[in-house]
C-alpha positions, -999 to 999 in steps of 0.1 A, spaced: 328 666 -36 346 642 -63 324 616 -80 339 582 -87 327 562 -115 329 524 -108 346 506 -136 322 484 -157 322 464 -188 296 477 -213 287 462 -245 279 493 -263 300 522 -247 278 547 -269 249 539 -248 268 553 -216 282 582 -234 266 610 -212 288 617 -183 275 628 -147 278 664 -156 250 655 -183 272 663 -211 260 645 -242 289 632 -265 280 623 -302 296 591 -320 316 614 -341 329 634 -308 338 602 -290 357 590 -321 376 622 -324 385 623 -288 399 588 -289 419 593 -322 433 627 -306 440 609 -272 460 582 -290 480 610 -306 484 630 -275 478 609 -244 468 632 -215 476 663 -233 443 680 -229 453 713 -242 461 699 -276 429 677 -277 409 706 -269 419 723 -298 397 700 -318 368 706 -296 357 744 -299 324 735 -284 334 715 -255 350 729 -224 385 718 -211 367 705 -180 340 686 -201 371 669 -219 389 659 -186 355 647 -172 350 627 -202 385 611 -199 380 602 -162 343 588 -168 352 566 -196 390 558 -193 383 523 -181 354 517 -206 377 525 -236 409 513 -219 427 545 -222 451 537 -194 469 511 -214 479 537 -241 494 559 -213 516 530 -203 526 521 -239 535 558 -246 559 561 -215 574 527 -226 581 540 -262 600 572 -249 
Protein backbone atom coordinates (compact mmCIF):
# COMPACT_ATOMS: atom_id res chain seq x y z
CA UNK A 1 0.00 0.00 0.00
CA UNK A 2 1.46 3.34 -1.04
CA UNK A 3 1.67 6.15 1.47
CA UNK A 4 0.72 9.59 0.33
CA UNK A 5 2.13 12.57 2.13
CA UNK A 6 -0.20 15.52 2.02
CA UNK A 7 1.53 18.72 0.84
CA UNK A 8 2.11 21.09 3.73
CA UNK A 9 3.90 24.32 4.39
CA UNK A 10 6.49 24.08 7.13
CA UNK A 11 8.62 26.85 8.54
CA UNK A 12 11.63 24.62 9.15
CA UNK A 13 11.79 21.59 6.81
CA UNK A 14 14.65 20.12 8.83
CA UNK A 15 12.23 19.47 11.67
CA UNK A 16 10.31 17.23 9.29
CA UNK A 17 13.33 15.53 7.71
CA UNK A 18 12.37 12.06 8.85
CA UNK A 19 10.41 10.18 6.24
CA UNK A 20 7.70 7.57 6.85
CA UNK A 21 10.32 4.80 6.64
CA UNK A 22 11.93 6.45 9.71
CA UNK A 23 15.16 7.26 7.89
CA UNK A 24 16.78 10.27 9.48
CA UNK A 25 18.46 12.73 7.12
CA UNK A 26 21.09 15.11 8.46
CA UNK A 27 21.23 18.76 7.43
CA UNK A 28 24.33 17.96 5.35
CA UNK A 29 22.59 15.06 3.57
CA UNK A 30 19.57 17.20 2.75
CA UNK A 31 21.77 19.96 1.36
CA UNK A 32 23.77 17.46 -0.70
CA UNK A 33 20.60 15.85 -2.05
CA UNK A 34 19.17 19.22 -3.07
CA UNK A 35 22.43 20.28 -4.74
CA UNK A 36 22.66 17.03 -6.67
CA UNK A 37 18.98 17.14 -7.58
CA UNK A 38 19.42 20.57 -9.15
CA UNK A 39 22.30 19.22 -11.23
CA UNK A 40 20.61 15.90 -12.09
CA UNK A 41 16.80 16.27 -11.73
CA UNK A 42 15.18 12.86 -11.15
CA UNK A 43 18.39 11.04 -12.07
CA UNK A 44 18.49 9.04 -8.86
CA UNK A 45 21.22 6.74 -10.17
CA UNK A 46 23.64 9.69 -10.40
CA UNK A 47 22.42 11.20 -7.15
CA UNK A 48 22.93 7.85 -5.39
CA UNK A 49 26.64 7.89 -6.19
CA UNK A 50 27.00 10.64 -3.57
CA UNK A 51 25.16 8.61 -0.90
CA UNK A 52 26.95 5.30 -0.30
CA UNK A 53 25.26 5.05 3.12
CA UNK A 54 21.69 5.46 1.75
CA UNK A 55 19.77 3.00 -0.38
CA UNK A 56 18.36 3.87 -3.76
CA UNK A 57 14.88 3.39 -2.26
CA UNK A 58 15.63 5.84 0.54
CA UNK A 59 16.63 8.52 -1.98
CA UNK A 60 13.45 8.06 -3.99
CA UNK A 61 11.36 8.00 -0.82
CA UNK A 62 12.97 11.25 0.34
CA UNK A 63 12.14 12.86 -3.03
CA UNK A 64 8.49 11.85 -2.86
CA UNK A 65 8.13 12.77 0.81
CA UNK A 66 9.64 16.23 0.43
CA UNK A 67 9.22 17.30 -3.21
CA UNK A 68 6.51 19.79 -2.21
CA UNK A 69 8.34 21.06 0.87
CA UNK A 70 11.47 21.87 -1.14
CA UNK A 71 9.51 22.73 -4.32
CA UNK A 72 11.49 20.23 -6.38
CA UNK A 73 8.78 19.90 -9.03
CA UNK A 74 9.44 23.40 -10.33
CA UNK A 75 13.04 22.43 -11.14
CA UNK A 76 11.81 19.49 -13.20
CA UNK A 77 9.77 21.84 -15.37
CA UNK A 78 12.61 24.36 -15.69
CA UNK A 79 14.96 21.62 -16.81
CA UNK A 80 12.50 20.43 -19.50
CA UNK A 81 11.96 23.98 -20.74
CA UNK A 82 15.73 24.50 -21.10
CA UNK A 83 16.20 21.38 -23.25
